[in-house]
C-alpha positions as CSV (number, residue, x, y, z in Angstrom):
1,M,185.1,-59.5,-60.7
2,K,181.9,-60.8,-59.2
3,P,181.3,-59.5,-55.7
4,A,180.6,-62.0,-53.0
5,M,178.4,-59.8,-50.8
6,L,176.5,-56.8,-52.0
7,P,176.9,-53.4,-50.3
8,P,173.7,-52.1,-48.7
9,L,171.6,-49.4,-50.4
10,R,170.9,-46.0,-48.8
11,Q,167.7,-46.1,-46.8
12,D,166.4,-42.7,-48.0
13,L,166.1,-43.7,-51.6
14,G,162.6,-43.7,-53.2
15,L,161.4,-46.0,-55.9
16,H,158.3,-45.1,-58.0
17,P,156.7,-46.7,-61.0
18,G,157.7,-45.1,-64.3
19,P,156.1,-44.9,-67.8
20,T,156.2,-47.8,-70.2
21,A,159.3,-47.9,-72.4
22,D,159.1,-47.8,-76.2
23,D,159.5,-51.6,-76.4
24,G,156.6,-52.1,-74.0
25,T,158.7,-53.1,-71.0
26,P,157.9,-51.3,-67.7
27,T,160.3,-48.8,-66.1
28,W,160.8,-47.4,-62.6
29,T,162.1,-44.1,-61.3
30,L,164.7,-44.0,-58.5
31,H,164.7,-40.8,-56.5
32,D,167.7,-39.6,-54.6
33,P,166.3,-37.0,-52.1
34,A,169.7,-35.8,-51.0
35,A,170.8,-34.7,-54.5
36,H,167.2,-34.2,-55.6
37,R,167.9,-36.4,-58.7
38,F,165.8,-38.9,-60.5
39,Y,167.1,-42.0,-62.4
40,E,165.1,-44.1,-64.8
41,L,165.6,-47.9,-64.1
42,S,165.0,-50.5,-66.7
43,W,163.1,-53.7,-66.0
44,P,166.3,-55.8,-65.4
45,A,167.7,-53.1,-63.1
46,F,164.5,-53.1,-61.1
47,E,164.4,-56.8,-60.7
48,L,167.9,-56.8,-59.4
49,L,167.3,-54.0,-57.0
50,S,164.1,-55.4,-55.6
51,R,166.1,-58.5,-54.5
52,W,169.1,-56.6,-53.2
53,P,168.3,-57.4,-49.6
54,L,169.2,-61.1,-50.3
55,G,172.8,-59.9,-49.7
56,S,174.9,-61.9,-52.1
57,A,175.3,-61.6,-55.8
58,D,174.6,-65.3,-56.4
59,A,171.4,-65.2,-54.4
60,V,170.1,-62.2,-56.3
61,L,170.9,-63.6,-59.8
62,Q,169.4,-67.0,-58.9
63,A,166.2,-65.4,-57.6
64,V,165.8,-63.3,-60.8
65,E,166.3,-66.4,-63.0
66,R,163.9,-68.4,-60.8
67,E,161.1,-65.8,-60.5
68,T,161.2,-64.0,-63.8
69,T,161.8,-64.7,-67.5
70,L,165.0,-62.7,-67.4
71,R,168.4,-64.3,-67.8
72,L,171.0,-62.0,-66.2
73,G,174.6,-62.6,-65.7
74,P,177.3,-61.3,-63.3
75,E,178.2,-58.5,-65.8
76,D,174.7,-57.1,-65.5
77,L,174.9,-57.0,-61.8
78,Q,178.4,-55.5,-61.9
79,A,177.2,-52.7,-64.3
80,L,174.3,-51.9,-61.9
81,L,176.7,-51.9,-58.9
82,Q,179.1,-49.4,-60.7
83,F,176.1,-47.2,-61.5
84,L,175.0,-47.1,-57.8
85,A,178.6,-46.5,-56.6
86,S,179.3,-43.7,-59.1
87,H,176.1,-41.8,-58.1
88,H,176.7,-42.4,-54.4
89,L,173.5,-44.4,-53.9
90,L,175.2,-47.0,-51.7
91,L,175.6,-46.9,-47.9
92,A,179.1,-46.3,-46.7
93,H,179.9,-49.8,-45.5
94,S,183.7,-49.7,-45.4
95,V,186.7,-47.5,-44.8
96,E,187.5,-47.6,-48.5
97,H,183.9,-46.5,-49.4
98,S,184.1,-43.6,-46.9
99,A,187.5,-42.6,-48.4
100,R,185.9,-42.5,-51.9
101,L,183.1,-40.3,-50.7
102,A,185.5,-37.9,-49.0
103,H,187.6,-37.8,-52.2
104,A,184.5,-37.1,-54.3
105,A,183.5,-34.3,-51.9
106,A,187.0,-32.8,-52.1
107,A,186.9,-33.0,-55.9
108,G,183.6,-31.2,-55.9
109,R,185.0,-28.2,-54.0
110,S,186.3,-25.7,-56.4
111,S,188.8,-22.9,-56.1
112,H,187.7,-19.3,-55.5
113,T,188.4,-18.5,-59.2
114,M,186.4,-21.5,-60.5
115,W,183.6,-20.7,-58.0
116,L,183.4,-17.1,-59.3
117,L,183.5,-18.3,-62.9
118,K,180.7,-20.8,-62.4
119,H,178.6,-18.4,-60.5
120,Y,179.1,-15.7,-63.2
121,L,177.9,-18.1,-65.8
122,F,175.0,-19.5,-63.9
123,F,173.5,-19.4,-60.3
124,R,170.1,-19.6,-58.7
125,V,168.5,-17.5,-56.0
126,P,165.4,-19.2,-54.4
127,L,162.8,-16.6,-53.6
128,L,159.6,-18.4,-52.7
129,R,158.4,-21.7,-51.2
130,P,155.1,-21.8,-53.0
131,E,153.3,-24.8,-51.6
132,P,150.7,-22.8,-49.4
133,L,150.0,-20.4,-52.3
134,L,149.6,-23.3,-54.8
135,A,147.2,-25.1,-52.5
136,W,145.0,-22.0,-52.5
137,L,145.4,-21.5,-56.3
138,A,144.5,-25.1,-57.0
139,R,141.0,-24.6,-55.4
140,H,140.3,-21.6,-57.7
141,T,141.9,-22.5,-61.0
142,G,140.2,-25.8,-62.0
143,W,138.3,-24.1,-64.8
144,L,141.6,-23.4,-66.6
145,Y,142.0,-27.1,-67.3
146,R,138.6,-27.6,-69.0
147,P,138.5,-28.0,-72.8
148,A,135.9,-25.2,-73.1
149,F,138.4,-22.6,-71.8
150,W,141.1,-23.6,-74.3
151,W,138.6,-23.6,-77.2
152,A,137.7,-20.0,-76.1
153,V,141.4,-19.1,-76.0
154,G,142.0,-20.5,-79.5
155,G,139.0,-18.5,-80.8
156,A,140.3,-15.3,-79.2
157,A,143.8,-15.9,-80.7
158,L,142.4,-16.4,-84.2
159,L,140.1,-13.4,-84.0
160,G,142.8,-11.2,-82.4
161,L,145.4,-12.1,-85.1
162,F,142.8,-11.5,-87.8
163,L,141.9,-8.1,-86.5
164,A,145.6,-7.1,-86.0
165,S,146.4,-8.2,-89.6
166,R,143.7,-5.7,-90.8
167,R,145.7,-2.9,-89.0
168,W,149.2,-4.4,-89.5
169,D,150.9,-1.1,-90.3
170,E,149.6,0.4,-87.1
171,F,150.6,-2.7,-85.2
172,T,154.2,-2.8,-86.5
173,H,154.7,1.0,-86.1
174,T,153.5,0.8,-82.5
175,F,156.2,-1.8,-81.9
176,A,158.8,0.4,-83.4
177,A,157.9,3.2,-81.1
178,Y,159.3,1.4,-78.1
179,G,163.0,1.7,-79.1
180,S,163.8,4.3,-76.4
181,W,165.1,3.5,-72.9
182,S,161.6,4.1,-71.5
183,G,160.1,1.8,-74.1
184,L,162.7,-0.9,-73.3
185,L,161.8,-0.5,-69.6
186,A,158.2,-1.0,-70.4
187,I,159.0,-4.1,-72.5
188,G,161.0,-5.4,-69.5
189,V,158.0,-4.9,-67.2
190,A,155.7,-6.7,-69.7
191,L,158.1,-9.6,-70.0
192,S,158.3,-9.9,-66.2
193,V,154.5,-10.1,-65.9
194,A,154.4,-12.7,-68.6
195,K,157.2,-14.8,-67.1
196,V,155.7,-14.8,-63.6
197,L,152.5,-16.1,-65.2
198,H,154.6,-18.6,-67.1
199,E,156.3,-20.0,-64.0
200,F,153.0,-20.2,-62.1
201,G,151.6,-22.2,-65.0
202,H,154.2,-24.8,-64.4
203,A,153.8,-24.8,-60.7
204,V,150.0,-25.0,-60.5
205,T,149.9,-27.8,-63.1
206,A,152.6,-29.8,-61.3
207,Y,150.8,-29.3,-57.9
208,R,147.5,-30.4,-59.6
209,Y,149.1,-33.8,-60.5
210,G,150.5,-34.3,-57.0
211,C,154.1,-33.2,-57.5
212,R,155.8,-31.2,-54.8
213,V,157.1,-27.7,-55.9
214,P,159.8,-26.9,-53.3
215,T,161.0,-23.5,-54.6
216,M,160.5,-20.8,-57.1
217,G,163.1,-18.1,-57.8
218,V,165.3,-16.4,-60.3
219,A,168.4,-17.9,-62.1
220,F,171.1,-15.8,-63.5
221,L,172.5,-17.0,-66.9
222,V,175.5,-14.9,-67.7
223,L,174.1,-12.3,-65.2
224,W,170.8,-12.3,-67.1
225,P,167.8,-13.0,-64.8
226,V,165.6,-15.9,-65.7
227,L,162.7,-17.1,-63.5
228,Y,162.6,-20.8,-62.7
229,T,160.3,-23.3,-60.9
230,D,161.5,-26.6,-59.5
231,T,159.3,-29.2,-61.0
232,N,161.7,-32.1,-60.9
233,E,159.2,-34.3,-59.1
234,A,157.3,-34.5,-62.4
235,W,159.6,-37.5,-63.1
236,K,157.6,-39.4,-60.4
237,L,154.6,-39.4,-62.7
238,T,153.9,-42.6,-64.6
239,R,151.8,-41.0,-67.3
240,R,153.8,-39.3,-70.0
241,G,150.9,-37.0,-70.9
242,Q,150.9,-35.5,-67.4
243,R,154.6,-34.7,-67.7
244,L,153.9,-33.1,-71.1
245,R,151.2,-30.9,-69.7
246,I,153.5,-29.7,-66.9
247,A,156.2,-28.9,-69.4
248,A,153.8,-27.1,-71.7
249,A,151.8,-25.2,-69.0
250,G,154.1,-22.2,-69.0
251,M,154.0,-21.6,-72.7
252,L,150.3,-22.2,-72.8
253,A,149.8,-19.7,-70.0
254,E,151.8,-17.1,-72.0
255,L,150.0,-17.9,-75.2
256,A,146.6,-17.5,-73.5
257,L,147.8,-14.1,-72.2
258,A,149.0,-13.1,-75.7
259,A,145.7,-14.2,-77.3
260,V,143.6,-12.1,-74.9
261,A,146.0,-9.1,-75.1
262,T,146.1,-9.2,-78.9
263,L,142.3,-9.2,-79.1
264,A,142.0,-6.4,-76.5
265,W,144.4,-4.2,-78.5
266,S,142.0,-4.0,-81.4
267,F,139.1,-2.7,-79.2
268,L,140.7,-0.5,-76.5
269,P,141.1,3.3,-77.1
270,D,144.5,4.8,-77.2
271,G,146.1,5.2,-73.9
272,P,148.3,3.5,-71.2
273,L,146.0,0.5,-71.0
274,R,146.2,-0.2,-74.8
275,S,150.0,0.3,-74.7
276,G,150.2,-2.2,-71.9
277,V,148.2,-5.0,-73.6
278,F,150.2,-4.4,-76.8
279,L,153.4,-5.0,-74.9
280,L,152.0,-8.1,-73.3
281,A,150.8,-9.4,-76.6
282,T,154.0,-8.9,-78.5
283,S,156.5,-9.9,-75.8
284,S,154.5,-13.1,-75.0
285,W,154.2,-14.2,-78.7
286,L,157.8,-13.5,-79.5
287,V,159.5,-14.9,-76.4
288,T,157.2,-18.0,-76.0
289,L,157.6,-19.1,-79.7
290,G,161.1,-17.8,-80.2
291,V,162.8,-18.9,-77.0
292,N,160.8,-21.2,-74.8
293,A,159.7,-23.5,-77.7
294,S,163.4,-24.1,-78.7
295,P,164.6,-27.6,-77.8
296,F,168.2,-26.7,-78.2
297,M,168.5,-25.2,-74.7
298,R,167.0,-26.6,-71.5
299,F,163.8,-24.6,-71.8
300,D,160.3,-25.9,-72.1
301,G,160.7,-27.0,-75.7
302,Y,163.5,-29.4,-74.7
303,F,161.5,-31.1,-72.0
304,L,158.5,-31.4,-74.3
305,L,160.6,-33.0,-77.0
306,A,162.3,-35.3,-74.4
307,D,158.9,-36.5,-73.1
308,A,157.5,-36.8,-76.6
309,L,160.4,-39.0,-77.6
310,N,160.4,-40.8,-74.2
311,T,164.1,-40.0,-74.0
312,P,165.2,-38.6,-70.6
313,N,168.5,-36.7,-70.6
314,L,167.9,-36.0,-74.3
315,H,170.9,-33.7,-74.7
316,E,173.4,-35.9,-73.0
317,R,172.3,-39.0,-74.9
318,S,172.2,-37.3,-78.2
319,F,175.6,-35.7,-77.6
320,A,177.1,-39.1,-76.8
321,L,175.7,-40.5,-80.0
322,G,176.9,-37.4,-81.9
323,R,180.4,-37.7,-80.6
324,W,180.4,-41.5,-81.4
325,W,179.1,-40.8,-85.0
326,L,181.7,-38.1,-85.5
327,R,184.6,-40.3,-84.3
328,E,183.5,-43.2,-86.4
329,R,183.2,-41.1,-89.6
330,L,186.5,-39.4,-89.0
331,W,188.7,-42.1,-87.6
332,G,186.8,-45.4,-87.8
333,L,187.8,-46.4,-84.2
334,G,185.2,-49.2,-84.1
335,D,183.7,-48.1,-80.8
336,P,180.4,-49.7,-79.8
337,V,177.4,-47.4,-80.1
338,P,176.6,-45.8,-76.7
339,E,173.1,-47.2,-76.7
340,L,171.2,-49.5,-78.9
341,L,168.3,-47.7,-80.7
342,P,166.3,-48.3,-83.8
343,P,168.2,-46.8,-86.9
344,A,165.6,-44.1,-87.4
345,R,165.8,-42.9,-83.8
346,Q,169.6,-43.1,-83.9
347,R,169.8,-40.9,-87.0
348,L,167.3,-38.4,-85.4
349,L,169.3,-38.1,-82.2
350,V,172.6,-37.6,-84.1
351,A,171.0,-34.9,-86.3
352,F,169.6,-33.3,-83.2
353,A,173.0,-33.2,-81.5
354,F,174.6,-31.5,-84.5
355,A,171.7,-29.0,-84.8
356,T,172.0,-28.2,-81.0
357,W,175.8,-27.7,-81.3
358,L,175.4,-25.3,-84.3
359,Y,172.6,-23.4,-82.5
360,R,174.7,-23.0,-79.3
361,L,177.7,-21.9,-81.3
362,V,175.7,-19.1,-82.8
363,L,173.9,-18.2,-79.6
364,F,177.0,-18.2,-77.3
365,F,179.0,-16.2,-79.8
366,G,176.2,-13.7,-80.0
367,I,176.0,-13.5,-76.2
368,A,179.8,-13.0,-76.0
369,L,179.6,-10.1,-78.4
370,L,176.7,-8.6,-76.4
371,V,178.6,-8.9,-73.2
372,Y,181.7,-7.3,-74.8
373,H,179.7,-4.2,-76.0
374,L,177.7,-3.8,-72.7
375,F,180.8,-3.1,-70.6
376,F,183.9,-1.0,-71.0
377,K,186.5,-2.6,-73.2
378,A,188.8,-4.1,-70.7
379,L,186.1,-5.8,-68.7
380,G,184.1,-6.6,-71.8
381,L,187.1,-8.3,-73.4
382,V,187.7,-10.5,-70.3
383,M,184.0,-11.5,-70.0
384,M,183.8,-12.2,-73.8
385,A,186.9,-14.4,-73.4
386,V,185.2,-16.3,-70.6
387,E,182.1,-16.8,-72.6
388,L,183.9,-18.1,-75.7
389,G,186.3,-20.2,-73.7
390,W,183.8,-21.9,-71.4
391,F,181.0,-22.5,-73.9
392,I,182.8,-23.0,-77.2
393,V,186.6,-23.6,-76.8
394,L,186.5,-25.9,-73.8
395,P,184.0,-28.5,-75.3
396,V,186.1,-28.6,-78.5
397,W,189.3,-28.9,-76.5
398,R,187.9,-31.8,-74.5
399,E,187.0,-33.7,-77.7
400,L,190.5,-32.9,-79.2
401,R,192.1,-34.3,-76.0
402,V,190.2,-37.5,-76.5
403,W,191.4,-37.8,-80.1
404,W,195.0,-37.2,-79.0
405,A,194.8,-39.7,-76.2
406,R,193.6,-42.4,-78.6
407,R,196.1,-41.6,-81.4
408,A,197.7,-45.0,-80.9
409,E,194.4,-46.7,-82.0
410,L,194.4,-44.8,-85.4
411,H,195.3,-46.7,-88.5
412,W,194.7,-46.3,-92.2
413,N,191.1,-47.3,-93.1
414,R,188.3,-46.0,-95.2
415,S,187.4,-43.3,-92.6
416,T,190.9,-42.0,-92.0
417,R,191.6,-41.9,-95.7
418,R,188.4,-39.9,-96.3
419,S,189.3,-37.6,-93.4
420,A,192.8,-37.0,-94.7
421,A,191.4,-36.2,-98.2
422,L,188.9,-33.8,-96.8
423,A,191.5,-32.1,-94.6
424,G,193.9,-31.7,-97.5
425,A,191.2,-30.2,-99.7
426,L,190.2,-27.8,-96.9
427,L,193.8,-26.7,-96.4
428,L,194.2,-26.1,-100.2
429,V,191.0,-24.0,-100.2
430,L,192.3,-22.0,-97.2
431,L,195.9,-21.5,-98.2
432,L,196.0,-21.4,-102.0
433,P,195.7,-17.9,-103.5
434,W,192.7,-18.6,-105.6
435,R,190.6,-15.6,-104.8
436,G,191.7,-12.8,-107.1
437,G,190.3,-9.3,-107.0
438,V,187.6,-7.7,-105.0
439,Q,183.8,-7.7,-105.5
440,A,181.7,-4.8,-104.4
441,P,178.2,-3.3,-105.0
442,A,178.3,-0.6,-107.6
443,V,176.2,1.7,-109.8
444,L,176.8,2.3,-113.5
445,S,175.9,5.7,-114.9
446,H,176.7,8.2,-117.6
447,G,180.1,9.9,-117.4
448,E,178.3,13.3,-117.7
449,Q,175.0,13.5,-115.9
450,Q,173.3,15.7,-113.4
451,A,170.1,15.7,-111.4
452,L,168.2,19.0,-111.1
453,Y,166.2,19.8,-108.0
454,A,163.7,22.5,-106.9
455,A,165.7,25.3,-105.2
456,E,162.7,26.5,-103.2
457,T,159.2,25.4,-102.4
458,A,157.5,26.7,-105.5
459,R,154.8,26.1,-108.1
460,Q,155.3,25.5,-111.8
461,R,154.5,28.3,-114.2
462,G,153.9,27.3,-117.8
463,A,154.9,24.1,-119.6
464,A,158.1,22.0,-119.0
465,V,160.2,19.9,-121.3
466,A,159.1,16.3,-121.6
467,E,161.1,13.2,-120.6
468,G,163.3,12.0,-123.5
469,S,163.7,15.5,-125.0
470,R,167.1,16.6,-126.2
471,V,168.2,20.0,-124.8
472,A,171.0,22.5,-125.4
473,A,173.3,23.9,-122.8
474,G,171.5,26.7,-120.9
475,Q,168.1,25.8,-122.3
476,L,165.1,26.6,-120.0
477,L,163.5,23.4,-118.9
478,M,160.8,24.8,-116.7
479,R,160.0,27.9,-114.6
480,L,159.1,27.9,-111.0
481,Q,157.5,30.7,-109.0
482,S,157.6,31.1,-105.2
483,P,155.1,33.6,-103.8
484,E,157.0,33.6,-100.5
485,L,160.2,34.4,-102.3
486,E,158.5,37.2,-104.3
487,Q,157.1,38.7,-101.1
488,R,160.5,38.6,-99.4
489,L,162.1,40.2,-102.5
490,E,159.5,43.0,-102.7
491,A,159.9,43.8,-99.0
492,A,163.7,43.7,-99.3
493,A,163.6,46.0,-102.4
494,L,161.4,48.5,-100.5
495,Q,163.8,48.5,-97.6
496,E,166.7,49.0,-99.9
497,A,165.0,51.9,-101.6
498,L,164.2,53.6,-98.3
499,L,167.8,53.2,-97.1
500,R,169.1,54.6,-100.4
501,W,166.9,57.7,-100.1
502,Q,168.2,58.2,-96.5
503,V,171.8,58.0,-97.7
504,E,171.1,60.5,-100.4
505,Q,169.4,62.9,-97.8
506,Q,172.0,62.4,-95.1
507,P,174.1,65.5,-96.0
508,L,170.9,67.6,-95.6
509,D,169.4,66.0,-92.4
510,S,171.1,66.4,-89.0
511,R,169.3,63.4,-87.6
512,L,170.6,61.1,-90.4
513,Q,174.0,62.6,-90.0
514,Q,174.1,61.3,-86.4
515,E,174.0,57.7,-87.8
516,G,177.2,58.3,-89.7
517,Q,178.8,55.3,-91.6
518,A,176.3,52.8,-90.0
519,L,173.6,54.1,-92.4
520,H,175.8,53.3,-95.4
521,Q,176.5,49.8,-94.0
522,R,172.8,49.1,-93.6
523,W,172.2,50.2,-97.1
524,Q,175.0,48.0,-98.4
525,A,173.5,45.0,-96.5
526,A,170.1,45.7,-98.0
527,R,171.5,45.8,-101.5
528,E,173.3,42.4,-101.0
529,E,170.1,40.9,-99.6
530,V,168.1,42.1,-102.7
531,A,170.8,40.7,-105.0
532,G,170.8,37.4,-103.2
533,L,167.0,37.0,-103.4
534,R,167.1,37.9,-107.1
535,R,169.7,35.1,-107.6
536,Q,167.4,32.7,-105.8
537,R,164.6,33.8,-108.1
538,E,166.8,33.2,-111.1
539,Q,167.5,29.6,-109.8
540,L,163.8,29.0,-110.1
541,A,164.3,29.1,-113.8
542,V,165.5,25.5,-114.2
543,R,168.1,25.3,-117.1
544,A,170.1,22.5,-118.7
545,P,173.7,22.6,-117.4
546,F,175.0,21.0,-120.6
547,A,173.7,19.6,-123.9
548,G,172.1,16.2,-123.5
549,T,168.9,14.2,-123.0
550,V,166.3,14.4,-120.3
551,V,166.3,10.8,-119.2
552,T,163.8,11.2,-116.3
553,A,161.3,13.9,-115.5
554,H,159.0,14.4,-112.5
555,P,155.8,12.5,-113.2
556,M,153.6,15.4,-111.9
557,L,155.0,18.2,-114.2
558,A,152.0,20.5,-115.0
559,D,151.2,24.2,-114.8
560,G,150.3,25.1,-111.2
561,T,151.8,22.0,-109.6
562,W,153.7,22.7,-106.3
563,F,157.1,21.2,-105.5
564,T,158.9,21.1,-102.2
565,R,162.5,22.3,-101.8
566,G,165.0,19.6,-102.8
567,E,162.4,17.6,-104.8
568,K,164.0,16.0,-107.9
569,L,162.7,17.4,-111.1
570,F,165.0,16.2,-114.0
571,Q,167.8,13.8,-114.7
572,I,170.0,14.9,-117.6
573,V,172.8,12.9,-119.3
574,G,175.3,14.3,-121.7
575,D,175.4,13.6,-125.5
576,G,178.5,11.4,-125.2
577,D,178.4,7.6,-124.6
578,T,181.0,7.7,-121.9
579,L,180.1,5.7,-118.8
580,K,181.4,5.6,-115.2
581,V,181.0,3.2,-112.3
582,E,180.9,4.0,-108.6
583,A,181.7,1.1,-106.4
584,F,181.5,0.9,-102.6
585,V,184.1,-1.2,-100.8
586,G,184.5,-2.2,-97.2
587,E,187.5,-1.4,-95.0
588,S,189.5,-4.6,-95.6
589,D,188.9,-4.5,-99.4
590,Y,189.9,-0.8,-99.4
591,A,193.2,-1.5,-97.7
592,R,193.9,-4.3,-100.2
593,L,193.2,-2.1,-103.2
594,R,195.4,0.7,-101.8
595,R,198.2,-1.8,-101.2
596,E,198.1,-3.5,-104.6
597,G,197.9,-0.2,-106.5
598,P,199.2,-0.5,-110.1
599,Q,199.0,-4.3,-110.1
600,R,195.3,-4.1,-111.1
601,A,194.6,-4.7,-114.7
602,G,191.0,-3.3,-114.7
603,A,187.5,-4.1,-113.5
604,R,184.3,-5.5,-114.9
605,F,180.8,-4.3,-113.9
606,V,177.9,-6.8,-114.1
607,A,174.5,-5.3,-113.9
608,D,171.6,-6.7,-111.9
609,L,169.6,-6.5,-115.1
610,P,170.7,-9.7,-116.8
611,E,170.0,-8.6,-120.4
612,F,172.3,-5.6,-120.1
613,G,175.4,-7.8,-119.6
614,S,178.7,-6.4,-118.4
615,V,181.0,-3.4,-119.0
616,R,184.8,-3.3,-118.6
617,C,186.6,-0.3,-117.1
618,T,190.4,0.4,-116.9
619,A,190.9,3.4,-114.6
620,L,190.3,3.4,-110.9
621,Q,190.4,6.2,-108.3
622,L,189.9,5.6,-104.6
623,E,188.5,8.2,-102.2
624,S,190.5,8.4,-99.0
625,V,187.5,9.4,-96.7
626,N,184.8,6.9,-95.9
627,L,181.3,7.8,-96.7
628,R,179.1,9.5,-94.1
629,S,175.9,8.5,-96.0
630,L,174.9,6.4,-99.0
631,P,174.2,8.6,-102.1
632,Q,172.0,5.9,-103.7
633,P,169.2,4.7,-101.4
634,Y,168.5,1.5,-103.4
635,L,172.0,0.2,-102.3
636,A,171.0,0.4,-98.6
637,S,169.9,-2.7,-96.8
638,V,166.8,-0.8,-95.4
639,Y,165.5,-0.8,-99.0
640,G,166.7,-4.3,-99.8
641,G,170.2,-3.3,-101.0
642,P,173.5,-5.1,-100.4
643,I,175.1,-2.5,-98.0
644,N,174.2,-2.8,-94.3
645,S,172.9,0.5,-93.2
646,V,170.5,2.3,-90.8
647,R,168.3,5.3,-91.2
648,D,169.6,8.4,-89.4
649,G,167.0,11.1,-90.0
650,A,167.0,11.9,-93.7
651,E,170.3,10.1,-94.2
652,L,171.2,6.4,-94.7
653,R,174.4,5.6,-92.8
654,P,176.5,2.5,-93.5
655,L,177.1,0.3,-90.5
656,G,180.7,-0.3,-91.4
657,A,183.4,1.8,-92.9
658,T,182.6,2.2,-96.6
659,Y,184.7,3.8,-99.3
660,R,183.8,5.0,-102.8
661,A,185.9,3.7,-105.8
662,R,185.3,5.6,-109.1
663,L,185.9,3.7,-112.3
664,T,186.3,5.5,-115.6
665,Q,187.5,4.8,-119.2
666,C,184.6,2.3,-119.5
667,E,183.4,0.6,-122.7
668,A,180.8,2.7,-124.6
669,R,177.3,1.3,-124.3
670,P,173.8,2.8,-124.7
671,L,172.4,3.4,-121.2
672,A,168.9,4.8,-120.4
673,R,169.3,5.1,-116.7
674,E,171.4,4.2,-113.7
675,L,171.9,0.5,-113.2
676,P,172.8,-1.2,-109.9
677,G,175.0,-4.2,-109.9
678,R,178.3,-5.6,-108.8
679,V,181.9,-4.8,-109.9
680,R,184.8,-7.2,-109.8
681,L,188.1,-5.3,-109.4
682,E,190.9,-7.4,-110.7
683,G,194.2,-7.8,-108.8
684,A,196.6,-10.3,-107.3
685,A,195.1,-13.5,-106.0
686,R,194.8,-14.0,-102.3
687,S,194.0,-17.0,-100.0
688,L,191.1,-17.2,-97.7
689,A,193.5,-17.5,-94.8
690,G,195.2,-14.2,-95.8
691,E,191.9,-12.4,-96.2
692,G,190.8,-13.7,-92.8
693,W,194.1,-12.5,-91.2
694,D,193.6,-9.0,-92.7
695,W,190.1,-8.9,-91.4
696,L,191.3,-9.8,-87.9
697,L,194.0,-7.2,-88.0
698,A,191.5,-4.5,-89.1
699,L,189.1,-5.6,-86.3
700,W,191.9,-5.4,-83.8
701,R,192.9,-1.9,-84.9
702,R,189.3,-0.7,-84.8
703,E,188.4,-2.2,-81.4
704,G,191.8,-1.3,-79.9
705,G,191.7,2.3,-81.2
706,L,195.0,1.9,-83.0
């Protein structure tokens, strides 16, 4: 309905020229100082507002038609009026208007629970009113904005990265040395220094272009502190390039710091100063490029992209287009597009919306897991539920509510038929038991094989058998000699001989008689020590445990070569062609294999070596105790293997519960060495939904301590 008289505007509103729109038309920026918000006005909206004092709708429309080339109707004026009213930009001119404002204020007041929830997720603490400091800095930092300075920074960055690449091992090992609590504290201090410089980069640049910077402080995002600078007045600037420089100033400041620190690391001597510049270099590079440059959160990268595309409120506008696109593809509702854009720009924003949703899904899920593990279980579970509910479940629930509210508008069309077909196919994939058996990483080896190791640190004496030689059971493969062991044996033998003489002389010597039975016990202990050392010396004669073939031999076998204790010397396999497979299964697969038991018909091993093919086995034996460490290093993820693991001293520990499954009665095949691969253990087919439910139950038992 066309209003007869227009309500007055608030007198404190500010209007500033804005940048030129993509179609060449001028724009203006409306500033609401009470809410500290900025609104971009199109050319028609500006022409209507500039004639608002005429009072009546007819007078405003006629003046626009008479004085401009625009042809606007009552619906344009009504849309502008609704915008002004919804954002509280009109003066309260009636009782009804005052009542609406009071209702909006009441709706904005939240309960104590909601207040606590919102302030747990995000709140700000202003710490500094930086205008006087910025005025002083502006007089002394003009040289930072000269091209020569940034050419020098670029050169320093290239030279520093080149020098660091020449000592890359030292650089990466230095970073790994900061894994302790003291190292993490040092990284936190370095990040704090870099982030302070980052925020002052924004503030000084905004002040340089005439923007007011009212506050600087710290914001807490899920209780994680993040520095912030209020540069909202950058929207007053008419030049898009100036806004881009303000948005990029923080990252450029950090990158300049990283460039100088990286270069300094290559020249400074070892010490606290070198460690400090290393931390500044690494933290600045990683955080600036990995976090601040991302456009998927409201960090610097987002504002840079919004200004580069000349699309204020990029997230909100792209999300609106993404929801519209999703509803049209799923249900074909026929809704008008939220805003008219060129097809290429529309596709870009829709793709950006889906990429942002996916990024946030992964990010918020990771934050929820981090919060859960940082606190004790009860509090961690509550905080994780809040994270998942607020950031993931609530947005999805709101969209589902819209679909349900508009269910009466649904009818069979091309989109709904496609959606029904896709939903049916997804249900079939989830519910039908089409996944049979279990796949697991495995190793194929001979049924009879053994590795032989050096029993002591010793050197080789004489020749050794060569790789590929056939040997008999008990045959000498090589002889080792340990001078240290020989010295200990000689000393022990002399001590044993002395004690034996004393035992023989005890009946004749009163002093020895006083020692009594203790002398016999010391002699017995000395005899056992000598016997033990002789057995150790016999172990230095490396012999074949059974008849077979030496498939691998140490490459440094030669007379006089030293070997350390535990060093592998030979790998011997038996004469038979029997093979065995050792598979390594996770907790859920282990429970399933135990439950199915005799239903399994067998297993098939497929080697990573394509030309070897596959081997079928029929007998399976499960170990009931999970592995403490991986016996084959090449299966560990730290060496590129398929089992997630970490290094713990000399051992490789699996990150999850891992059980060994032994497969025997395998097909006879010639095998030269152990082969890694994957095994498929056959069994009853299961659905993806069933496997997911088993996984959730196992997770619940593990985390609940059941």
